[in-house]
Steps between C-alpha positions, in 0.01 A plus 500: 500500500266293711176633644382406846144395576340494842450144620288388795611246763396196299717610210201581279437819314235721664154485345393800299200668659249679285404854596161536664210574270347840566124536537392711203122490550495861618701606197257325265202667670664842476580456131145387426355799687724747317414334167128523576532871585686564174241310295206672670650843448578420135144383431360803685706742293413309182130522591534877545671524162218309328234706681650831388575395142 
Protein backbone atom coordinates (compact mmCIF):
# COMPACT_ATOMS: atom_id res chain seq x y z
CA UNK A 1 0.00 0.00 0.00
CA UNK A 2 1.45 3.33 -1.04
CA UNK A 3 1.20 6.46 1.07
CA UNK A 4 0.60 9.85 -0.47
CA UNK A 5 2.58 12.94 0.49
CA UNK A 6 1.55 16.51 -0.18
CA UNK A 7 3.72 18.06 -2.88
CA UNK A 8 3.94 21.75 -3.78
CA UNK A 9 3.89 23.12 -7.34
CA UNK A 10 7.61 22.67 -7.93
CA UNK A 11 7.35 18.98 -7.10
CA UNK A 12 9.28 19.36 -3.84
CA UNK A 13 8.24 18.15 -0.46
CA UNK A 14 6.98 20.94 1.84
CA UNK A 15 9.48 22.21 4.40
CA UNK A 16 8.85 21.21 7.98
CA UNK A 17 8.17 24.25 10.12
CA UNK A 18 9.14 24.26 13.75
CA UNK A 19 6.52 25.28 16.30
CA UNK A 20 6.94 28.75 17.74
CA UNK A 21 8.92 29.02 20.94
CA UNK A 22 6.82 30.22 23.84
CA UNK A 23 8.07 33.03 26.06
CA UNK A 24 8.60 31.43 29.47
CA UNK A 25 10.12 34.39 31.33
CA UNK A 26 6.92 34.93 33.31
CA UNK A 27 6.84 31.27 34.26
CA UNK A 28 10.43 31.41 35.51
CA UNK A 29 9.68 34.52 37.57
CA UNK A 30 6.60 32.90 39.10
CA UNK A 31 8.49 29.73 40.01
CA UNK A 32 11.30 31.74 41.59
CA UNK A 33 8.82 33.80 43.63
CA UNK A 34 6.99 30.70 44.87
CA UNK A 35 10.31 29.05 45.72
CA UNK A 36 11.44 32.12 47.66
CA UNK A 37 8.17 32.17 49.63
CA UNK A 38 8.57 28.48 50.49
CA UNK A 39 12.20 28.96 51.59
CA UNK A 40 11.41 32.04 53.68
CA UNK A 41 8.52 30.32 55.41
CA UNK A 42 10.65 27.22 56.07
CA UNK A 43 13.47 29.27 57.61
CA UNK A 44 10.95 31.28 59.64
CA UNK A 45 9.36 28.15 61.07
CA UNK A 46 12.80 26.63 61.69
CA UNK A 47 13.84 29.79 63.54
CA UNK A 48 10.73 29.53 65.73
CA UNK A 49 11.55 25.91 66.44
CA UNK A 50 15.11 26.78 67.52
CA UNK A 51 13.89 29.71 69.63
CA UNK A 52 11.40 27.56 71.55
CA UNK A 53 13.70 24.56 72.03
